[in-house]
N, C-alpha and C positions, 0 to 999 in steps of 0.2 A: 568442587567449583572452583573455578579458578578466578580469582579477584586481580584485575590490575591494579596498580599503584597509581594513585591519582597524583601523588607528588612528583612522580617520576617526569623529569623535562623530556619535551619532546623537540626536535627540529622546527623552527618556524616554517610556514608554508612555502616561503620562497626558497628554503634551503634544501627542501626534500627533491628527491630524484625524479618524482613526479609532480607537476602544476596543475591542478584542477581549477578551472576559474577563467572568465573573461576570453571564452573560445566561440560563445554563442552570442547571438543578437542578442541585445538588450530587450525584453519585453516590458511595455510600458508599465502595466499594472505591477508588475514586481519588480521594476529599476529601482535599485537602491533600498527595497523594503527590508531585506535581510543582511545585507553588507555590515559585517562588523557585529553582528549580534549572536550573544550565545542561545544556540540552538540544542535542545536534547531530543533526540530519536530513539524512543524506546522500540526494540525491535530491528535495529539496524542491521543485524545479521541475517536476516531474512530477504526475500526476494524483493519484495515492496519497498522496504526499509532500505535496502542499499541503493536502489535507484533514487529515493528521495534524499538520502544523505549524499549523493554525489551531486545529484541538482543542487541543493542547497549549497556545496560548496563552490559550483559555478556560480552561485548568487552572491559569491564573499560571505557567506555566514562561517561562523566558527561553530563547527559540529561536534559534538559529543554523543556518544552512544552508550545505552544500557542493554543489555540483552543476555542470553545464553550464547552457547557458541553455535554456530551456525548449524542449521536443521539439517543440510544436506550435504551430500558429498558426490560429486564438485558443488561450490557454492558461489552465487556472485560477489558474495563479500571478500573472498579470499582469491577468485580468480581476478576482479577487479582491483586488486590491492588497496581495498577500502579503508585500512587500519591505517595507511600511510597519511591519509587525509584527515583525520579525526584528532581533535585537541585531546579527547579523551574517550579510551575504548574499555567500557567496563564490564565487567561479567557480573551479571545479578540476576536473581530469580524475582520477578513481580511479587511472587506469593510472599516473600521474605520482606513484609512492611518495615521493620527497624532498618535492614541493610540497605533497601530502596530510599528510605528517609534520610538515611545517613548520606548516601551519594547524591541525591539533588540536592540537600543542603550545600554540600561542598561545590556542586558542578554551579549553582546558582543560574539556572537556564533563565531567560527570557520568554522563549516559547516553547513549548513539550509537544512534540506529534507523538501520539500513544499508538504505535501499532503492533506492541508485544501481544501476542495471543498464540491459542491453537488455533489454526486457518484451517484445517482439515476437514471438512464435512462428514465423510466417511469413518475418518479416527475418531470423531467423537461418538460412535456407537461403541466403540470397543473399548474408550476410554473418556467415560461420560464423566466420570467423578472429576478427572483433570480438567476435561476440558471447562467444566463449571469453576473450578478453583482458579484457573488463569483467567479465562475472561470475564469472570465475575469480580472474584474477590480480589484478583491481579489489578483490574482495573479500577477497583475501589481503592486500592492502596496507592495508584498512582493519583487519584483525584485526591486524596488524602495530603499527599505530597504536595500538590499545586496548592491546597487550600493554606498550609503551614510555611511553604516557603515563599517569601514575599517578593522574590525578584521574579516570580511567576507573571508574566501580564497576559499571555494567551495560551489557552489549552485547546488542542485539536484532537479529538477522540477520533480515530479511524475506526469506524464499523463497518457493516456490511448491508448489502442490499437484502439479506436473508432474515433481517432483524424484525420484518414485518409478518402479522399474522396471515396465515395462508388464504388467501382469496381464490377460490375455483377458477376465478376467471383467468388468474396469473400476473393482473394487473393492467395495465399501469400502476405500481404503487407510488402515491405523494407521501412528502414528508410529514404530512398529518395523518396519516391512515395508522390504524391501531397496530401497535407491536405486539409480539407474541411469537410462538414456535411449536411445532409438531414434533420437533425431533431435538436432540441435546445442544447441537451446534447452535440452529436457530434462536433455540430459547436462551441460551447462554449471552448471545448477542443483543437479545431484547432486554433481558435482565440489566446487562451492563449500561444499556441506554436508560433504563428506567434508573438506575443508581446515579447516573451523571445527572438527569434531571432534578434528582433529589439535592446532591450537591449544589447544585446550580441556583435552585431555590432557596435553600435553607443557609449555605454559606457564603458562595460567590457572590451573590447580589448583596447581601448584606456587608460584606468585604469591599464590595467596589472592584474586586477582581478574584480570580483572573478572568477576562472574556473568553467566552467558550464557543466551540462549535462541534457539532458530531457529523461526521462525514460519510455519507454511504454510496460504494460503488458497485458497479455491477461485477461481471467475470473480468479481471484483467489479464492480459496476455502482454507478453515482451520477451526479450532475449534474457537469459540468465535465471530462470525459474527451473527448478530441478526438484520440486516436490514431487512426492508419490500421489497418486490419483489426481491428479489434473490433466486433462488432454493433451495441452500441449508439449509440455515436459514428457510425457508418456510417447507423444508421436515425435518429438527430436531424437529420444535415446532410441527408438525403434529405427527410425531412417538412418541414423549415424552407425548401426549396426547391420544395416541393409536387410532388416526384417520389417514385416507386414505391419502397421499400426493396429491396433485391438483397441476396439471403440465400444463403450458401455452406451446404452441409452443415445442412440444415435438420433431418435426424433425429438429428443428434449430440447426446448429453446432456451437459449441466454443472452443477456445482452452484453455481448463481446465489445471489448474496448483496448486500447495500448494503454498500458501503465501509465504513460506520460500524460493521456490526456485525464486519467483520474489525479494525478498528482498535481497537474496544473490546477486543478478545481480546488484543491487542498493548499495549496499555497495561495490560490486568491482570496480564499475565506481568510488565512492566517494575516495575510497582508493588509487585508480591511478591516479586521481587529486590531492589527497594531497602528492603524492609523485612528483608533479609538470609535471605529464604526458600532457602539453597542447595538444597533438596532439591527445587524447583522448576526447576531447570536443565534443560537439553534441548530435545527437539523438541516442537512443538506445533501439532496441526492444529485451523483455525476454519473449518469448513464449514457449509452452511445444515442444516436439516432436511430431511428427504429428501423431502417435498414440494416442495422446491424445487429439486430435480434433475429438469430438464425439458428437452425439447429446444429446439432453437435456435427451430424453428418456434412453440413455444409461448410463448417469451421474446418475439418479434416480435409475435405476435399480440394478447399481453397489453400491449404497448407501446403498438400502435397503438389499442387498446381505450381506455386511459388518457390517449393524447395527443387523441383525439375524431374523427380522421379518418385518411385515408390506407390505400394498401396495398402488398402486397410481391410479390415475385416471385423464383423461384428463379435465382440469378446463373448465367449462360451464360458460361463460361471455360475456358480450355484445362486443360491439366495442372495441377494444383493440388500445394502440398506436403502431405504426406499429416499428418493429424491423428487423436489418438486418438478413437473413435467414443464412447467413455464414460468419464468418470473422474468419482469421486467419493470424498468423505472420510469417515472415523469420528473424529469430535470427540468421544467419550465422556470422553477424558481432561481435555477441557477444562470439561466439566460437572462432571466428579466432584470437581476438585482445584481449580479457580476459580469454580465456580459459574457459570459462561458458557453463556448460551444464547442462541441468535439472538433478536432483539426483531423483526423486521420480516418475517413469512412473504413468499413469492414475489410475490403480488399486490400488497403494499403496497411492498415494496423497487421493483420496476418502477414501479407508478404514483407513487410519489414521484421518482424518476428520472425519468421523462416529464414531470411536472409542473415540475422544476427547467429543463429543456431548453425546454419551452414557455413558462414564464415568460420565461427568459433572451431566448429567441429573440423574444417577444412583448414586450420590453422592460417587464414587469411587475414585474422586481425587477432589481437589481444582483447580481452574483455571488456577493458577500460577504454579502450579506441572504439571498440564499436559501441559501448554505451555514450560515449562523447559524441559519436557519429550522429546516432538518434535524436540526442538532447538537440544538438546545432540544427538538424533538420526539422525538429519539431518546432523550436523557438523562432525559425525562420519561416514558418508555415504561419506561426501567432503573429510574428512581427507583419508580415505580409497583408494579415486580415485585418490589421487596426484600422 
């Protein structure tokens, strides 16, 4: 494993060839909340972590990352040149408690967004032990860092909508519904949630820090995701090659939403906790409007329409890992207490995602430009709705 040298000097943000920041309208709840603050993102080389890191830089934060190498080729991390915008870009395995603690002590972050995880549901069936090691004990190691490093004032644990004990109705699941899991991935996310609650009640509350939240989103989509066994990356790859999109489980229902809608929720919680809103500690759902709870078939057809061409066909495969047929979230708490509402309805979220990939593969825009374009349009929509 390659470890970046934390003592290595990097050019100031104003000296770098690319400058991220101050290109999008300021959103009042976030205006100034992160500017100049030391932020650590674990899992920053992943899809969601890369988007979050770029947006935090837009907000003027001093962002560092801890992660393994990018999990895919290509990756948004590499395509967008994310390393150019990070103060520290470290390779650490979160299962290595000593190495992780050493890094966090040297970085001394004020806010931690913990996204590092094994995020693929189907992979958890073939690599179950590793999934539990990363998602449970890796998270415990991070919670221990937040407990021991006194610079940390806010901890945001990025969980999943799949942390809830399966209900035959498929939801909507509220934050107070029982945690659990009928398969390794869900069980690992539920177990990490229970560990966080134990740390919060035993250590964080006693010390008065860090303030914490666990954020749970639905199935996020957006440009720059190249993970295996996810329908949008699979669709983009197939269409770029002129092949039909192969679809598993076309009748399964999921709460599809653009990645920026979910990240906006995470940022709102973190900004509120930075403002010492202790009453906002706890779990938060960030799911789309109910009209975005669509089948996989609906998603693929909408993506094809936005792409402008292509076809799909049902995947012919043997016995596959079981997946929940329906899963939806109740996000009323976020709307009531944070005034968070999804900005991009289903068709717009899918359309912008298709445009990102189409422009990227058609060489009509570099990944960084395409991300900045989406952040700009998203924040413009939020500012107009205030």
